[in-house]
C-alpha positions, 0 to 999 in steps of 0.5 A: 813278716809279722813274725819278724816284726814280733821278734824285733819287738821282742829283742827291743823289749829285751834290750830295754829290760837289760838297760833298765837296771843301769838306767835305774842305778844312774837315776839313783846316783843322780837322786842321791846327789840331788838329795845331798845338794838339797840338804846343804841348801836347806842349811842356807834357808831353802824355800820348800814346795808346799807339798813338802810342808805336810808334817810327817811323824817319824817313829823313834825306834831305839833299836835303830838309833842305838847303832849310830852316833853321827850328829851332823845333820847331813850325815844323819839324813843320809843314814835315814835314806839307808834305813828307810820304810818306817821313817817315811823316806823312799827305799832303794826298791821304791826309787827303782820302781817309781818315777824319779822326782827330786826329794824335797827335805823340809828344815824340820826333817833336817832339824829332827835327824832321828825323827820324833819319839813314838809312844812305844819308846817312852818309859818312866824311870824307876826312881832310885830312892825309897818310896814309902807306901804310907809316907805320912806314917813313915814321917811320923814314925821317924819323928817318934824315934827322934823323940825317944832315941838317945843321942847315940842313935839320932845321927843314924835316924836323921840319915834315914830321914834324909833317905826318906825325903830324897824323893821330894827333891827339896835340897834345903830340906835334905841339907837340914837332915844332913846338918842334924845328922852331923850335929848328933854325930859322936864318932870321928868317922861319922863327923868326917863323912857328914862334914864332907857330904855337907861340903859336897852338897854346896858344891864348894869344889866348884868355887875358884880359889877354895881348898879342901880345908875351907869351911864357912866358919861353922863347926858342922863343916869344919874339917878340924872340928870333925876330927874331935871325938864326942858329942857337944850339942851346945857348940855345934852351931857355934863358930869353929876355930878357923873362924877367927883366923879367917876373919883376920884375913876378912875371907871367911870360907875362902883361902888366903892368896898365900895359902892357895899358892902353897896348897895348889903348887904341884897338886898339893893337898892339906891334911889336918892332924890335930890342930896342925895343917900338913901339906904334901903332894897328892901320888904322897897322900895316897901312899900315906893312907896305905901306910895309915891302914897298915899301921891301923892309925885310926886318926891318920886314916880319918885325916886321909879319908877327909882329904879324899872325901872333901875333894869329891867328885875329883878323886872318885876315878883315881885308880888308887882311890878306887882300890881303897873304896871300891874293892872288897879288900879295900873295904875290909882294910877300912873295917879293921880301923873302924872307917867302913860304914853304911854312911860312907858308902851311902855318900860315895854311891850318891856321888857316883850315881850322880856322876855316872849312873851306869859306871862300874865304879857305881856298881862296886860302891853299891855292892859295898853299900849292900855289904855294910847294910845292917838295918832293913831300910839300909838293905832295901835302899842298897838293893833297890839302888843296885837294881836301878843301876842294873836295869839301866845297864840292861842287865835285867835278870840281875836287876830283877833279883835285886828288886825282889830282895829289896821288896823282901826287905819291906820296900813295896815300891821295888815291886815296880822294879821287879815288874819292869825287869820282867817286862824287859824280859818279855813277860808283859802279863806277869808284870801287869799282874804284879802291879794290879796286885799292888793296886788291890792290896794297898791304897792306890798311888799315882806311880802304881797306875803309871807303872801298870800303864806300861803293860796295858794296851789301848784305852786301858793304857790311857785310863791308867795314865789318867788315873795316875795324873788324877792321883799325882799330877806331878808325874811327868810320864803320863803327860809325855805319853799323851802328848806323843800319842796326840802327835802320832795322830797328827794333832801337834797343837794338842800335843803341845798343849798337853806337855804345856800342862806340866811344863807350866809348873814343873820345868824339866829337861826332858819335857822341854826337849819334847816340846822343842821337838813338837815345835820343830815339827810345827816349824815354830823355830823361834819357840823351839829355840827358846826351849832348847836354850832354857834346857841348856840352862838347866843342863849345859851338857845335855844330849838331845835325841837320847844322847845322839846330838849335843844340844849346842849343835841343835842350837847351831842348826836352829840359828839358820831359821831364826832371827838373829839379835844384837846385844841391844836386842837381847836386852830389850827381849829380856826386859819384855819377857821379864816384865811379862813374867815369862821365866822360860823365855827370860832364861832363853834370852840370858843363855843367848847373851852368855854365849856372846859374853860368858864371863858376865857375872851379872847375867849368871846372877839373873839366871840364878834368880829365874831358876829359883823362881822355877824351883830349879834349886841345883841349877840356880846354885850352879849359876850363882857359883859361876857368877861368883867365879866370873866376878870382876871385882872383890866387892861383887864377888862378896855379894855372890858369896853372900847369896850362896851362904844365904841360900844354904841357910847361913844368914849371919854369914851372908850379912857379913859378906854384904857388909864387907862388900859395902865397906869396899864399894857401895852397890845396889846388890850389896844393899839389896842383899843386906836388906833381903837377909834382914827382912827374912825374919819378924821385923820390929818397927826399928828393924823395919825402918833400917831395912827401908833405909837399906833399900833406899840406899840400894835405889840410889846406886846404879842398876837397871830397871829389872832390879830396881823394880824388884827393890821398889816392890820389896820396899812397898811390901815393908811399907805395907807391913808398917801400915804406911799404905800411901808410901807403899802405893807410891813404890808399887806405882813407880815399879809399874812405870818401869814394867815390874809387872808383879807390882800389880799384886802389891798395889792390889794388897794396898787397895784391899787394906783400904777396903776397896776390894773391887779395885784390888780385884781389878788390879789382879786382873791386870796381872793375869792379863800380862803374866805368862805364869798366871797361877799365883795371880789367880790365887791372890785374886781369889782373896778379893772376891766372893766365895763362888768367884774365889773358887773359880780362881782357885780352880784355875790356880790348881789347873796351872800349878797343882803344887800350890797348896793354898787352894787346897787349904782354902777349899778344905777350910770352906768345907769345914765351915760348912760342917762337911768335916770328912770332905774337908779332910779328904780335900787335904788328903788328896793333896798331901798324897803328892805334896806332903806340905807342912802347912797342909799337915798342920791344918789336917791335924787341926781338923782331926783335933776338932773332930776328936780324932786325937791319934790322927792329929798326933800322927799329922803333927809328928809328920809335920815336925819331921819336916820342920821340928821347930815349927811353932804352930805345930809344936803348940798343936802337938803339945795340946793334942798330947794332953787331950789324948791323955785326958779328953776332958781337957 
């Protein structure tokens, strides 16, 4: 009986075991259905269980995410169920073995379909430009060569200067280098390439209604002037021959309507042959250059080359153009007629790298650049850049060879590329040894410790990153790594605070994206939306999650979790953020407004102003060009063209545009532009009075409070300079009434000039309380207090923005006054290492002169003059120091 019962129980257990897989499968199917349903419901704002709100940090594994490109949230989430385990989601085996509960999906998990990055996935790029081991000495040596070189050599020296200064990321400084190179160019080939390069830097091709032959009325960028052989330094900054013709149509720099009809019809292009303009179709222009090359017609080749270069980047991927430029045979054909050069391929490879870093076109152009290199710096640049591209293409062995050759050519920074290539090939210890050797051999720099941190572990890695930040606080990687490390420890607020340290003074897409991820994990969707919108202002086509999701798509997902604003709400939000000196927040609001009204040029213009404040000059100029393209009237277009000219160093042309706009329609922006351009120089009483009249005229014209507040602030500044303190105070008070918060600074200055330092200090305290960006306010307040309080304020200013140079100069001056000369020099030296600023170089040169160290003083003067050869104070100091170096008794 008992045996029978046991057999029955055994049979029952056996049947249950046979049924379990089927039941489990059925449960799993139901589970997947529930999961999919919840993903859909989440997009409609599903309320979640409390237990699901615990933040889960998911490792970002490039090897996993590289296999899929799905961007929709539901598909991405389903993919995560398949991968499992490491991302924190249940696997199939865990579903079959555990009791089945419905899976709850938080909005954060839907918004972060690829998880959050892990520290192991973070690496800084190898910078694709030359980086000197002693930057100041390199600048000084370049200036000495400019001083001693013949006019035949100077053009190439200025090109080397452009190469050396590229790492500073200052478009205006780089433009001056190209202008100087063009000014001293002698041969037609160099003139053609450099004038096209200058046009490319202004992105003239993005302006609607322009042709390849348009110029701004100056010889430097004129296509016709470029075809004239010879050096004429006296006329190079004069108006070109096109200027008179353009003036007759009142459209300097813009083609007339008739010309546009001719040039754009059927894809036509225009050649300059002498003083003649010849129109033909483009699939003909390319035939013509082949003919010119076969006949070895030098000037005709130059004319054809000019058309192709001035149409960049549009022509870059044309197969026939690629045959001309990219192939070895094409380069040899250009060499025969004197039109293959390092300069040409430097320009072409620069365009290609900016457009697509890892394309085959980029590789071929860099190969040609290497073949044309003759001097050591040229070989180093070509090889180093080729190494950077190959590294990005994951061709590590070839990349290592290029970096090693660049290092042999004298470029020490390329050793970082060698180390990275070895690391990618599994040679961590060898990479560590290479960088450690650099640190022991040369004066340590921030990038050295940053690079070594990749090959270090644990606390030593963090120590290297901290050393990197201390030596160079502008490096973004250490902040990003420390932030993600804090995130992995579930300290999200600390992670956000860490990334805020650099985002507060150096706005970049990657840091904004990282902060947005953290904010989503924290379920602060409003702030995350702010950062994503600001990011899309910097890079409209940005791809999130290492290229796997369009930024615009993430905005659509976030829209489900944030409050929606009407146009009126947006204007109120913009007003509040602008008033609180919240530039990132203001950018985000404008980006949202532009989605609803993309053609509103005034919004694009406001966008450009904010981007300039954030030192994002390329993005600012793009916004300004869009404002010009979307302008609804001629007088408005002229104003934006005027700002474009002003921001690219053409003040007179900007004034001309403002005056023409005023002649058509009196407007706030036209008067403001004219006043601003005129005030950008030392004003005598008569000129100052005229600027006051212009600003008063601007204030009589219709505008909103944001811009009128700026005009009142500028007017107050002019009154202060003229000694009219009561009028200035009235302007600042009026500006504050319409919430122009920066007017506190002007009012403080008035109080200070009235010998009321306490009132000035209190006024700046109000600005500090209101402003999101506080660095400049702390810096300015330091002028209105005693030394101890001033040092505290300047320390705060440096903490918020280490790129501000006044705090270093002040502290150095105080040390010098206390006769602590070596400490004063060291204070400046630490800052110059990551911010080679002209004023700091000038001040350090003055310190060296006072200490009798004339060789160091001369070096610093030369370096400063390499940045601005016309800086009067430095020129005076340089001449005086030269005399003292020859005869110390003087």
